[in-house]
C-alpha positions as a Markdown table, in Angstrom:
| # | Residue | x | y | z |
|---|---|---|---|---|
| 1 | Met | 83.9 | 105.8 | -11.9 |
| 2 | Lys | 80.7 | 107.6 | -10.8 |
| 3 | Thr | 78.3 | 105.6 | -12.9 |
| 4 | Lys | 77.0 | 102.3 | -11.4 |
| 5 | Ile | 76.6 | 99.1 | -13.4 |
| 6 | Lys | 73.1 | 97.6 | -13.0 |
| 7 | Arg | 72.9 | 94.8 | -15.6 |
| 8 | Val | 75.3 | 93.1 | -17.9 |
| 9 | Lys | 75.1 | 90.8 | -20.9 |
| 10 | Phe | 78.6 | 89.5 | -21.9 |
| 11 | Gln | 79.0 | 87.6 | -25.2 |
| 12 | Pro | 82.6 | 86.3 | -25.4 |
| 13 | Glu | 81.7 | 83.8 | -28.2 |
| 14 | Tyr | 81.8 | 86.5 | -30.9 |
| 15 | Lys | 84.9 | 87.2 | -33.0 |
| 16 | Asn | 85.2 | 90.5 | -31.0 |
| 17 | Pro | 83.8 | 90.0 | -27.4 |
| 18 | Lys | 80.6 | 92.0 | -27.1 |
| 19 | Tyr | 79.3 | 93.8 | -24.0 |
| 20 | Ser | 75.8 | 95.1 | -23.3 |
| 21 | Val | 75.6 | 97.2 | -20.1 |
| 22 | Phe | 72.8 | 99.0 | -18.3 |
| 23 | Leu | 74.2 | 101.7 | -16.0 |
| 24 | Glu | 72.8 | 104.3 | -13.7 |
| 25 | Ser | 74.3 | 107.8 | -13.8 |
| 26 | Pro | 74.9 | 109.8 | -10.6 |
| 27 | Glu | 71.7 | 111.8 | -11.4 |
| 28 | Gly | 69.7 | 108.5 | -11.5 |
| 29 | Asn | 69.3 | 108.4 | -15.3 |
| 30 | Glu | 69.7 | 105.2 | -17.3 |
| 31 | Leu | 72.6 | 104.7 | -19.7 |
| 32 | Tyr | 72.7 | 101.7 | -22.0 |
| 33 | Ile | 75.9 | 100.9 | -23.9 |
| 34 | Glu | 76.7 | 98.1 | -26.4 |
| 35 | Phe | 80.4 | 97.9 | -27.1 |
| 36 | Asp | 83.0 | 95.4 | -28.2 |
| 37 | Tyr | 86.7 | 94.8 | -28.1 |
| 38 | Thr | 88.5 | 95.0 | -31.4 |
| 39 | Tyr | 91.5 | 92.8 | -31.6 |
| 40 | Thr | 93.1 | 94.6 | -34.6 |
| 41 | Asn | 93.1 | 98.0 | -32.7 |
| 42 | Lys | 93.3 | 96.5 | -29.2 |
| 43 | Thr | 90.6 | 98.9 | -28.1 |
| 44 | Tyr | 87.0 | 99.1 | -27.0 |
| 45 | Met | 84.5 | 100.7 | -29.5 |
| 46 | Pro | 80.9 | 101.8 | -28.6 |
| 47 | Leu | 78.3 | 100.3 | -31.0 |
| 48 | Lys | 75.1 | 101.7 | -29.5 |
| 49 | Val | 74.4 | 104.2 | -26.8 |
| 50 | Glu | 71.0 | 105.2 | -25.3 |
| 51 | Tyr | 70.5 | 107.7 | -22.5 |
| 52 | Asn | 67.1 | 107.7 | -20.8 |
| 53 | Gly | 65.7 | 105.8 | -23.8 |
| 54 | Val | 67.0 | 108.3 | -26.4 |
| 55 | Glu | 69.3 | 106.7 | -28.9 |
| 56 | Asn | 72.6 | 108.5 | -29.5 |
| 57 | Gly | 74.1 | 106.2 | -32.2 |
| 58 | Ala | 77.6 | 105.3 | -31.1 |
| 59 | Lys | 78.3 | 108.7 | -29.5 |
| 60 | Leu | 79.5 | 108.4 | -25.9 |
| 61 | Ala | 82.1 | 111.2 | -25.6 |
| 62 | Trp | 79.5 | 113.8 | -24.5 |
| 63 | Tyr | 78.7 | 111.6 | -21.4 |
| 64 | Thr | 82.3 | 110.5 | -20.5 |
| 65 | Ser | 83.7 | 114.0 | -20.6 |
| 66 | Lys | 80.7 | 115.7 | -18.9 |
| 67 | Val | 79.9 | 113.2 | -16.2 |
| 68 | Glu | 83.0 | 111.0 | -15.7 |
| 69 | Asn | 85.8 | 113.4 | -16.7 |
| 70 | Met | 87.6 | 110.7 | -18.7 |
| 71 | Thr | 87.9 | 109.5 | -22.2 |
| 72 | Val | 85.6 | 107.0 | -23.9 |
| 73 | Tyr | 88.3 | 104.4 | -24.0 |
| 74 | Ser | 89.1 | 104.8 | -20.3 |
| 75 | Phe | 85.4 | 104.6 | -19.4 |
| 76 | Leu | 84.8 | 101.4 | -21.5 |
| 77 | Asp | 88.1 | 99.9 | -20.3 |
| 78 | Thr | 87.0 | 100.3 | -16.7 |
| 79 | Ile | 83.6 | 98.7 | -17.3 |
| 80 | Ala | 85.1 | 95.9 | -19.3 |
| 81 | Lys | 87.8 | 95.1 | -16.7 |
| 82 | Gln | 85.0 | 94.6 | -14.1 |
| 83 | Ile | 83.0 | 92.4 | -16.4 |
| 84 | Asn | 86.0 | 90.4 | -17.5 |
| 85 | Lys | 87.0 | 89.8 | -13.9 |
| 86 | Lys | 83.4 | 88.7 | -13.0 |
| 87 | Tyr | 83.3 | 86.2 | -15.9 |
| 88 | Asn | 87.0 | 85.2 | -15.6 |
| 89 | Phe | 87.7 | 86.1 | -19.2 |
| 90 | Thr | 91.0 | 86.9 | -20.8 |
| 91 | Phe | 91.7 | 88.0 | -24.4 |
| 92 | Lys | 93.3 | 85.7 | -26.9 |
| 93 | Asp | 96.2 | 88.2 | -27.4 |
| 94 | Glu | 97.1 | 88.4 | -23.7 |
């Protein structure tokens, strides 16, 4: 992963654990992503995306394919694994 994690807010108390992450792209731009883990689909879903202060709704594929050369799921999974490890969190279904 080329993007660096700068700040994290992790909220495991929600029905679906929620992640808010500030990242720095390789070019030095700021990327903010809110996403959660959905137990029914067993996948991560972006809820809000901002790039350099411009809101992009929940669209993240443009960034992950252009900068990271990976899928949205792989990108969010990589970020979530690092956060889960830091906070010693495991999912209810694991």
